[in-house]
GUKEZA-137706 format. One record per residue: residue number from 1; y, x, z of N, C-alpha, C in turn. Coordinates in nm, 3 decimals. Example, Ala and Ser with C-alpha at 12.3 -4.5 7.8 and 13.67 -1.06 7.14 Angstrom:
GUKEZA-137706
REC  pos   nnorth    neast      nup  canorth   caeast     caup   cnorth    ceast      cup
REC    1   -0.569    1.319    0.780   -0.450    1.230    0.780   -0.330    1.320    0.780
REC    2   -0.225    1.285    0.708   -0.106    1.367    0.714    0.003    1.290    0.787
***
This chain:
GUKEZA-137706
REC  pos   nnorth    neast      nup  canorth   caeast     caup   cnorth    ceast      cup
REC    1   -0.691   -2.059    1.891   -0.769   -1.938    1.872   -0.911   -1.955    1.925
REC    2   -0.940   -2.067    1.980   -1.069   -2.092    2.043   -1.187   -2.063    1.950
REC    3   -1.185   -2.117    1.827   -1.300   -2.099    1.739   -1.310   -1.956    1.686
REC    4   -1.202   -1.882    1.681   -1.205   -1.745    1.631   -1.229   -1.644    1.742
REC    5   -1.221   -1.684    1.866   -1.235   -1.594    1.978   -1.361   -1.506    1.971
REC    6   -1.479   -1.562    1.944   -1.597   -1.477    1.936   -1.586   -1.373    1.824
REC    7   -1.524   -1.408    1.714   -1.506   -1.311    1.604   -1.415   -1.197    1.648
REC    8   -1.309   -1.231    1.718   -1.217   -1.128    1.768   -1.290   -1.037    1.865
REC    9   -1.372   -1.095    1.951   -1.449   -1.015    2.047   -1.543   -0.919    1.976
REC   10   -1.608   -0.965    1.870   -1.698   -0.879    1.794   -1.620   -0.762    1.733
REC   11   -1.506   -0.792    1.674   -1.426   -0.685    1.612   -1.372   -0.589    1.718
REC   12   -1.331   -0.642    1.833   -1.283   -0.554    1.940   -1.394   -0.462    1.989
REC   13   -1.516   -0.513    1.995   -1.630   -0.431    2.035   -1.659   -0.324    1.929
REC   14   -1.651   -0.359    1.802   -1.668   -0.260    1.695   -1.561   -0.151    1.704
REC   15   -1.438   -0.191    1.733   -1.330   -0.094    1.748   -1.357   -0.003    1.867
REC   16   -1.397   -0.062    1.979   -1.424    0.016    2.100   -1.535    0.119    2.075
REC   17   -1.643    0.074    2.013   -1.754    0.166    1.986   -1.714    0.275    1.888
REC   18   -1.632    0.240    1.790   -1.585    0.340    1.693   -1.494    0.442    1.759
REC   19   -1.409    0.397    1.849   -1.322    0.490    1.923   -1.405    0.586    2.008
REC   20   -1.509    0.534    2.073   -1.597    0.619    2.153   -1.669    0.721    2.066
REC   21   -1.719    0.677    1.952   -1.789    0.767    1.860   -1.695    0.874    1.806
REC   22   -1.571    0.836    1.780   -1.474    0.928    1.723   -1.448    1.047    1.816
REC   23   -1.458    1.025    1.946   -1.434    1.132    2.044   -1.535    1.246    2.031
REC   24   -1.648    1.219    1.969   -1.754    1.319    1.956   -1.731    1.417    1.842
REC   25   -1.629    1.390    1.758   -1.606    1.472    1.640   -1.470    1.539    1.646
REC   26   -1.461    1.655    1.586   -1.335    1.728    1.581   -1.238    1.659    1.486
REC   27   -1.112    1.649    1.527   -1.011    1.593    1.436   -1.010    1.672    1.305
REC   28   -1.003    1.599    1.196   -1.004    1.662    1.065   -1.142    1.670    1.003
REC   29   -1.247    1.653    1.084   -1.382    1.655    1.028   -1.406    1.527    0.950
REC   30   -1.506    1.531    0.862   -1.537    1.414    0.780   -1.569    1.292    0.866
REC   31   -1.652    1.310    0.969   -1.690    1.198    1.054   -1.570    1.142    1.130
REC   32   -1.484    1.230    1.178   -1.365    1.185    1.250   -1.274    1.104    1.158
REC   33   -1.256    1.151    1.036   -1.173    1.080    0.938   -1.234    0.946    0.899
REC   34   -1.366    0.944    0.880   -1.434    0.820    0.848   -1.413    0.716    0.958
REC   35   -1.427    0.759    1.082   -1.408    0.667    1.194   -1.262    0.625    1.208
REC   36   -1.171    0.715    1.179   -1.029    0.679    1.183   -1.000    0.568    1.083
REC   37   -1.053    0.582    0.962   -1.036    0.479    0.858   -1.104    0.349    0.899
REC   38   -1.222    0.359    0.959   -1.295    0.240    1.003   -1.217    0.166    1.112
REC   39   -1.163    0.238    1.207   -1.086    0.177    1.316   -0.963    0.106    1.259
REC   40   -0.895    0.171    1.167   -0.777    0.111    1.104   -0.816   -0.019    1.033
REC   41   -0.926   -0.013    0.956   -0.971   -0.130    0.881   -1.012   -0.243    0.975
REC   42   -1.075   -0.210    1.085   -1.116   -0.312    1.181   -0.994   -0.378    1.246
REC   43   -0.889   -0.300    1.270   -0.765   -0.358    1.322   -0.704   -0.456    1.220
REC   44   -0.708   -0.419    1.094   -0.659   -0.509    0.988   -0.743   -0.637    0.986
REC   45   -0.876   -0.621    0.997   -0.966   -0.736    0.999   -0.933   -0.828    1.117
REC   46   -0.910   -0.769    1.231   -0.875   -0.848    1.350   -0.745   -0.924    1.328
REC   47   -0.647   -0.859    1.269   -0.519   -0.925    1.241   -0.536   -1.039    1.144
REC   48   -0.617   -1.019    1.040   -0.641   -1.126    0.943   -0.702   -1.249    1.010
REC   49   -0.797   -1.226    1.097   -0.861   -1.339    1.165   -0.762   -1.405    1.262
REC   50   -0.683   -1.326    1.331   -0.582   -1.383    1.421   -0.478   -1.462    1.342
REC   51   -0.446   -1.417    1.221   -0.348   -1.487    1.138   -0.396   -1.628    1.103
REC   52   -0.525   -1.649    1.101   -0.580   -1.780    1.071   -0.550   -1.882    1.181
REC   53   -0.515   -1.833    1.299   -0.487   -1.921    1.412   -0.340   -1.960    1.419
REC   54   -0.260   -1.909    1.326   -0.119   -1.941    1.326   -0.032   -1.831    1.383
REC   55   -0.093   -1.732    1.443   -0.018   -1.618    1.496    0.005   -1.518    1.382
REC   56    0.090   -1.552    1.289    0.107   -1.472    1.168    0.170   -1.336    1.197
REC   57    0.103   -1.235    1.151    0.157   -1.100    1.153    0.156   -1.053    1.008
REC   58    0.267   -1.003    0.962    0.278   -0.961    0.823    0.192   -0.838    0.798
REC   59    0.114   -0.847    0.693    0.036   -0.732    0.646    0.082   -0.702    0.504
REC   60    0.096   -0.575    0.475    0.143   -0.534    0.344    0.026   -0.497    0.254
REC   61    0.048   -0.507    0.126   -0.057   -0.481    0.028   -0.121   -0.343    0.051
REC   62   -0.041   -0.245    0.082   -0.093   -0.110    0.104   -0.192   -0.107    0.221
REC   63   -0.161   -0.182    0.327   -0.250   -0.190    0.442   -0.382   -0.257    0.403
REC   64   -0.370   -0.364    0.328   -0.488   -0.437    0.284   -0.574   -0.352    0.191
REC   65   -0.509   -0.281    0.101   -0.583   -0.194    0.009   -0.660   -0.086    0.085
REC   66   -0.595   -0.027    0.185   -0.661    0.078    0.264   -0.783    0.025    0.338
REC   67   -0.774   -0.097    0.385   -0.883   -0.155    0.463   -0.996   -0.209    0.376
REC   68   -0.965   -0.245    0.254   -1.061   -0.316    0.168   -1.193   -0.242    0.149
REC   69   -1.189   -0.123    0.096   -1.312   -0.049    0.067   -1.390   -0.017    0.194
REC   70   -1.318    0.015    0.300   -1.383    0.051    0.426   -1.459   -0.069    0.483
REC   71   -1.396   -0.186    0.484   -1.463   -0.305    0.537   -1.581   -0.347    0.450
REC   72   -1.564   -0.340    0.319   -1.675   -0.377    0.229   -1.792   -0.281    0.246
REC   73   -1.763   -0.154    0.264   -1.867   -0.054    0.285   -1.940   -0.078    0.418
REC   74   -1.863   -0.105    0.523   -1.923   -0.131    0.653   -2.011   -0.256    0.648
REC   75   -1.965   -0.359    0.579   -2.043   -0.481    0.564   -2.172   -0.452    0.486
REC   76   -2.161   -0.380    0.377   -2.278   -0.347    0.296   -2.381   -0.267    0.377
REC   77   -2.335   -0.167    0.450   -2.426   -0.087    0.533   -2.493   -0.173    0.639
REC   78   -2.417   -0.263    0.697   -2.473   -0.352    0.801   -2.579   -0.444    0.742
REC   79   -2.552   -0.497    0.621   -2.649   -0.585    0.555   -2.778   -0.511    0.520
REC   80   -2.768   -0.385    0.484   -2.887   -0.307    0.454   -2.964   -0.273    0.580
REC   81   -2.891   -0.241    0.686   -2.954   -0.203    0.812   -3.027   -0.319    0.876
REC   82   -2.970   -0.438    0.871   -3.032   -0.554    0.939   -3.169   -0.586    0.880
REC   83   -3.190   -0.553    0.754   -3.319   -0.579    0.690   -3.430   -0.494    0.752
REC   84   -3.392   -0.385    0.815   -3.491   -0.294    0.875   -3.522   -0.330    1.020
REC   85   -3.449   -0.426    1.076   -3.465   -0.461    1.217   -3.548   -0.587    1.233
REC   86   -3.618   -0.595    1.343   -3.698   -0.714    1.373   -3.607   -0.825    1.426
REC   87   -3.629   -0.945    1.373   -3.552   -1.062    1.418   -3.580   -1.083    1.567
REC   88   -3.474   -1.113    1.640   -3.488   -1.140    1.782   -3.457   -1.021    1.871
REC   89   -3.453   -0.901    1.812   -3.417   -0.784    1.893   -3.266   -0.786    1.917
REC   90   -3.224   -0.716    2.021   -3.081   -0.715    2.052   -3.002   -0.649    1.939
REC   91   -3.062   -0.549    1.874   -2.993   -0.482    1.763   -2.970   -0.578    1.648
REC   92   -3.071   -0.659    1.617   -3.061   -0.756    1.508   -2.954   -0.860    1.540
REC   93   -2.957   -0.910    1.662   -2.860   -1.011    1.705   -2.718   -0.955    1.699
REC   94   -2.701   -0.833    1.747   -2.569   -0.769    1.744   -2.521   -0.752    1.600
REC   95   -2.610   -0.706    1.514   -2.573   -0.685    1.375   -2.542   -0.816    1.304
REC   96   -2.613   -0.923    1.339   -2.583   -1.055    1.281   -2.439   -1.095    1.312
REC   97   -2.398   -1.074    1.436   -2.261   -1.108    1.477   -2.160   -1.020    1.403
REC   98   -2.191   -0.893    1.391   -2.103   -0.801    1.318   -2.088   -0.844    1.173
REC   99   -2.199   -0.879    1.110   -2.197   -0.919    0.969   -2.116   -1.046    0.952
REC  100   -2.131   -1.141    1.042   -2.053   -1.265    1.034   -1.903   -1.235    1.041
REC  101   -1.863   -1.155    1.139   -1.721   -1.122    1.154   -1.669   -1.044    1.035
REC  102   -1.746   -0.947    0.988   -1.704   -0.865    0.874   -1.698   -0.949    0.746
REC  103   -1.792   -1.040    0.727   -1.791   -1.126    0.608   -1.666   -1.212    0.604
REC  104   -1.632   -1.270    0.717   -1.512   -1.352    0.724   -1.388   -1.267    0.699
REC  105   -1.384   -1.150    0.760   -1.269   -1.061    0.742   -1.254   -1.018    0.596
REC  106   -1.365   -0.985    0.530   -1.359   -0.944    0.388   -1.311   -1.062    0.303
REC  107   -1.359   -1.182    0.331   -1.313   -1.300    0.256   -1.162   -1.321    0.273
REC  108   -1.115   -1.309    0.395   -0.972   -1.324    0.421   -0.892   -1.213    0.354
REC  109   -0.946   -1.093    0.356   -0.881   -0.979    0.293   -0.871   -1.000    0.143
REC  110   -0.980   -1.044    0.082   -0.979   -1.072   -0.063   -0.876   -1.180   -0.096
REC  111   -0.871   -1.283   -0.013   -0.775   -1.391   -0.036   -0.631   -1.340   -0.028
REC  112   -0.605   -1.256    0.071   -0.469   -1.201    0.086   -0.434   -1.110   -0.033
REC  113   -0.529   -1.030   -0.076   -0.504   -0.940   -0.189   -0.480   -1.021   -0.316
REC  114   -0.548   -1.132   -0.332   -0.527   -1.218   -0.448   -0.386   -1.276   -0.452
REC  115   -0.329   -1.299   -0.337   -0.192   -1.350   -0.330   -0.093   -1.251   -0.390
REC  116   -0.123   -1.124   -0.379   -0.034   -1.022   -0.434   -0.044   -1.015   -0.586
REC  117   -0.154   -1.065   -0.641   -0.173   -1.061   -0.786   -0.089   -1.168   -0.857
REC  118   -0.048   -1.270   -0.785    0.025   -1.380   -0.847    0.173   -1.365   -0.831
***
């Protein structure tokens, strides 16, 4: 798990920040639901990356489907946001790490979903 450790840390930090943000919204509100879906998708992403290390945890197609759009949306938003930031700032550096982790997770998710097609 050595080479994936930084990716796991990035995803855990995204989960932590999303959980903190979720506390600011009433359950059932749009923002609360959005963050709930994001947290779920980030957990799926973390599992996919951990599965690459040999620690296989079964994920079902329904779980992957639920995470797919959320992760792709988060990645897309991150890619748009980073263009507005100055290179070298802490925000840019943080977003670069997030984009790397999300890109890998989306690739793994797409690969897993393709397995269900065959």
